[in-house]
Structures are given as C-alpha cells and as structure tokens.
C-alpha positions, 0 to 999 in steps of 0.5 A: 206723578206719584212715583216721580215727584218724590224721587225728583225732590229727593235728588234735588235736596240731596244735591243741595245738601252736598253743596251745603257741606262743600260750602261749609268746608269752603267757608273755613278757608281764607277769602280775603287774600285777593289782590285788587284788580288793575283798575282799582287801587286802595287809597290810604288817608294820611294825617290826623283825626279829631272829634272837633276843631278844638280837640287834640289831633291824633295820628292816623295810620293804616293800623288805626282803629277809631273808637267811636265811643270816644269820637262822636264826630270825626274830622280827618285832616291830611292828604291821600297817599296816591295822586288823583288824576283829573276826572278820576273817581274815588269810591267811599263807603258811607255807613249811615254817615253825613260826609263833607270833603274840602280841598285846600280849604274849599268845600268840594262835595257833601253827601247825606245832608238833611233835606236830601232824602225823605223826611221819614228817615234819618239816614241816607243809607249804608252805601258806596258813593263815587265822586269825580275829583279834579287833579289832586297832588300829594301836597294838596290838603284834604279835610273830611268831616264825618257825622254819624247819624246813629250812636250805636254804630259809630266805630263801625261807620268810621272804620268802614270809611277810613279803611275802604277808600278806592280809586278806579271803576265801580265795576272793578270794585264790585268784582273785588268785593264779590270775590271777597264775599263770594261765600256769603253771597252764594249762600244767600242766593242758595238759601233764597233759591231753596226757599223758592223751590220749597214754596213752589213745591208746596203751591203745586201740592196745593193746586193738586188739592193735597192737604198740607199743614201751615208748617212747611209754608212757614219754613219756606218763608223763613228760608226766603226771608233769611236768605234775603237778609244774608244777601243784604251785605252792605259791602256789596248790595249798594253796587247792585241796588243803589237805594240805601233807604230801601236796603236799610228798611229791608234789612230791619224788616228781615231781621225782625220777620225771620225769627217770627216765622221761625217761632210760627214754624215751631208752634206747629210742633209744640204742645202744652204750656210751651205753646203759650210761651211761644205765642207770647214770643210770636206776639212780641216779635209781631208787635215790634215789627208793627211798631217799627213800620208805624214809627218808621213810616211816621218819621218818629224813629228809624229802624237802626235806632231800634236795633238795640231794643230789637237785639235785646228782644231777640236775646230774650225771645231766644232764651224763652224759645230755647227752653220751650224746645228743651221742655217739648223735646223731653216730653214729646215721644214723637221721634219726627217732632223731636228731630225737628225741634232739635234741629230748630235749636241750631238756629239759636246759635244766632243768639251769639250775634246778639252778644256780638252786636254789643261786643263787636268781636267778629262779623255781625251775622256769622253765628246766625249764618252758621246755625242757619246753614246747619238747620237747613241741612237737617230740615232737608230730611224732614222736607223730603219725608213730609212731601213724600208722605203728603203725596202718598196721602193725597193719592190715598185720599183720591182713592178713598174718595173714588171708593166712597163715590162708588159706594154711594152709587152702589147704595143708591142703586141697591135701593132700586132693586129690580124686584122692588120696581116690578112689585111697586109698578104691579101694585100701582097698575092694580090700583089704577083699576080699583082706586085711581086716587090711591094709584095717583098718590102711589105714582107720586111716592114712587117718583119721589123715591127714585128722585131721592136715590138719584139725588144721593149720587150727586152730593156727599154732604149731610142732609136734614133728617126731615129729608131722609124721613120723607124718603123713608115714608115714600119707600114704606108707602110703596111697600104697604101697597104690596104687604097691606096690613101685614106691614105696620109703621109707627113714627115716634119722632121727638127730634128732627133738627139735625143733619145725617148722611143721606141713605143711612136710615133707609137701608136699615128700614128696608132690612126690617121690612124685607128680612124682619116683619114680612117674614112672619105670617101675620107681619109686624110693626116697624118703629122709627123713633128719634130723641135728643140727648145732651151730646147727640141725636139718637135714631132708632129703627126697631121691628118685632120680626123674626130677628137673627142670631148676631153670632151666626153668619147669615145667608139670607140675602141681608144687605150686609155690605150696605150696612157696613157702608152706612157704618163707615159714612157715619164714622167719617162724620165726627165719629157717629156710629151704628149699633145693631142688636137682634134676638131670634123670634123677637126682633131687631133694633138698630141705633144710630148715634149722631153727635151734635158736634159732627152734623148738628144744624 
C-alpha cells in the first residue's frame, strides 16, 4: 500500500497532465467547420424585424446582428428560406425568452408564457425546443414574437434565436453541437472526473485514518464544481437534461460557489493580515450565495437578474484576493506555499470574463477555462507530492503508535520486576504470621499496584494526578514493608486538579527508592510535592540519597530507558517536560512541568 498507491497516483496524474497539454493544443484549432448532418438543415429567416408594430421595420440578413439595447422586444416578419414539410420539426434556441409564432396571421405555437412554469422563477430557461409544423411554403407569411425576460442579455438572446434555427431531428442536432463543442464538453467531463478521483483518494486516506488538512478537499470540490459549470453549455445541455429551470439555477450556484471554494482553498496557505481580507471575500461570496438561494426560493429575484451584481462582486473579490496572494508570495519563505499561491493566480484570468460579460467580445467563460486549465496542471504536482507525503506520514504515524504502545508495555512490565514481586510476597508472608491486619492491607496494596500497571496497558490517555498518586502510595507501602524505617516518605501536595500521562511519576519515585535512599546505611527520605504556577503544575520528586554525577555515564542498573520514555510521553502532550538534577552524596531531584494548556482538567 505504502509503495504502490503513490506510484499509481503519480502515473494517473502524469497521464492527466499530458492529456491536458494535448487538449490545450487541440483547443487552439478551429472547431466550427463541421458540416451539418444530412438529416439536419440550417434554416434562415428572411424578412424584417422591429421592436413593436409601430416601429420602422429593418431588413434581416444572414449577417444581421440585432442590438438588444435598441430593441427591448422583437417582432420578426417574413418567411423561412426552406419549405417545411408536413409534420416536420423545427428546432429553436430559446435563451430565456418568451416565444410566439404565427402562420398566415394565426397563432400556431407559444412557449414561456407566465403560468406555464413555477412561480418562484421568471424564465422557462435556456433550452432548445422542437416544434412540429404543418406544411409551410415559401409564400406563407411567418411572424415571430420574442420577449426577453432579462434585460442584461437581450442581444445574446435574440441573436442565439435568429442564427440557430434548424429543421430535422434533435439527435442529429445533438451530434452536430457535440462536434462543434467537443473541446469544452471533454474538458468539463475531464475536470469533473479528476475532481472525483481526487476526492475519492482523499476519502480513502480518511478511511485509513491518515491526517489530511482541509485544503485538498476544497481543491477537489472546487474542481468538481468548476467542471460542472463548464459542462453547463447551453448550446448542448438542454438536449441532455431537458429541465431549463434546473440548469439555470445550477449555473448560478456553480458560478457563485466555485470562487468561494477557491478562496477557502487559498486560506489554508495565507497568513497574517492577508487572511482577514480573504475571509472578508469568502464571507461576501457566501452571503451572496445565501441571498441568491433565499430570493430565488421566495420568487423575489431570479439568479440571472443577479448576474450583474455577481460579476461586480467577483471582479472586486478577484482584485482583493489577487493582491493578497501577491503580498503572501513576497513575504512567505516556504517554497511549496509560494508555488501553490502562484498557481492560484492563474485562476484570476477568470476576471477577464467579468470584463467580457459587459463587453461581450468573446465567449463568456473562455478566460476562466484557460486560467483554470493551467491552474489544474500546476496543482497536479502539488497533489502528487501531498498525497505521497500524507501516505508516508501515515505510515510513520502507525510506526510511532506501535512503538509507543510497546514502550507503554515495557514501562508497565518494568515496574513488575521479579525481585520486587518476590520481596513483596515474602514480606507479606512474614506479616501473615506476626500481624495479619497489616498483611491484609499489604495484599490490598499489592493487588492495587498490579491493577494500576495493567490499566496503563489499555489506555494512552492522561489520567488524574490523584490516580497516579494512589498508585505511588501502593508502591511505596510495599517497599516500606521491606525497608521499614530506612524508607521515609513525605507528601507535600498543594495541587492535584490536573491530568498526567500514566506511569510518569512512579518510575522516578522507584529510582529514588532503589538507587537513592536505600543505598545509604541509615536510609533516607523521599519527598513528593506538587504546586501550581500561573502557567503550569509542578511535580517534584526529591530524595536525600547517595545522588550521582550527571556528567558521568552510570552503570548502576538505573532505569534510564524508562526515564527517556517518560520524557517523550510528557513532551508529546503539549510540550511538558522532565528535568533531573543530582549532587553526589546529597541527593537527586526530578521536576515534572505539566503546562495547563496541555492536560489541565
């Protein structure tokens, strides 16, 4: 798993990167030179157009571009350039318009009238419709009335209708449009597929309990949402999903959600004041999205009516976020972070779409697609490195957890020394004959001591200090059976309301007993004290035993490995630490510092 998964991901991402480059090269080529299929014919409307019956008619030709700003509604009068056979289908592109068609003065068909779609929306959508007609000759007079629902896309709505009339089969139209828009559709599917693969890999790592930051999840969702938005090509989508209301709402949601997810992704790498500005951008985009959902759901405003304020918000957000990235790139010394943020700048090519929305020079989302594709290529490198690093870290974490478990077992078992068991049981046996009451208490202390050691095997969580202190008392009670008055104990407890890793104090007390006071002929005193400071709890174990030279290597059987394990376990919990000082012939002092932020109750 550790070796093969990163290799598989690397191969997949390298393949995707190669396909992306090929796709960029292919997208430069002309794609609109396909001939219509045999069962699909382009139909031209010949005649005049006017804004109202009283307006002066203007000639319609194949080169005519209708300026929607000058024509708020449209009436076409004339005839088709092809004869329509009986029960032959005409296909019309209706971009959020209401549509009526008259044949020789009689209304034949209408679409998009109020009451024919849910009340919480104002448009029937941006779709293709097919209408079956009776036999229509070149002499029959045709009148078409168009009424655009939104005032911010009049020109697009009228010219999409006028220049995209076909007769024939909708399946043939689908094939024709698919060929003409293949690059964009392929890119959309490709991006969604990559996002799903990335999300799947991340979920697999989560299942394997691999620590993962939120950043790659935001990247995966941003990729999926952006891919869906690219796929919502209204030239084609309604021939697949014939629900114009659904695709209209989904279009606005994706357009609002994608930049929000991108900003949330960048927030994982930006520090300092720049984060506050990016948070402001994120809250603004989130607020707009909630405002859209509420107003759309209540039928107050339509999503497409909010396109102009949305584009303004995206423009301002792009400028703010772009300068935040520049500031962070200049001041952040981490090469990986700088690489990621520099690649994020590519997405702000999408700001060109904001300008293009108002000028309508080129297709609306061409800038976003270009920047997004370049962004995704650069992110492949980061994803490969991140997933590989996460898998390696997970492997190391499992190794450390296993080592920690083994060290806990070793510590617990080290406290149950064979000679200690033998000496304790011998002392209890002798007491049974001379002092049964003390013997009974000693048996209880011995059982509690063993239980405390075994309990430490089942849990690595910190325990209350009182529990550790009781375990120490059980141990010392047994040792006093053996050493009698030579072992004196002093408890100076001024604080006990805190947590501590199990079996951290007991090994230090044992060292004071075995290698300190009991090495002296007259014995000595072991003092256990606690106190509370402003930031920490202090546990001190001191003795007046023989001491040792801390600068000289010891060969006295002292449990150095156990003490190092204590140090590691303390440090792993909030940086708490152990310090030991000793003076030969005077004694030893061990001080444990437990920081309040780490294990305070």
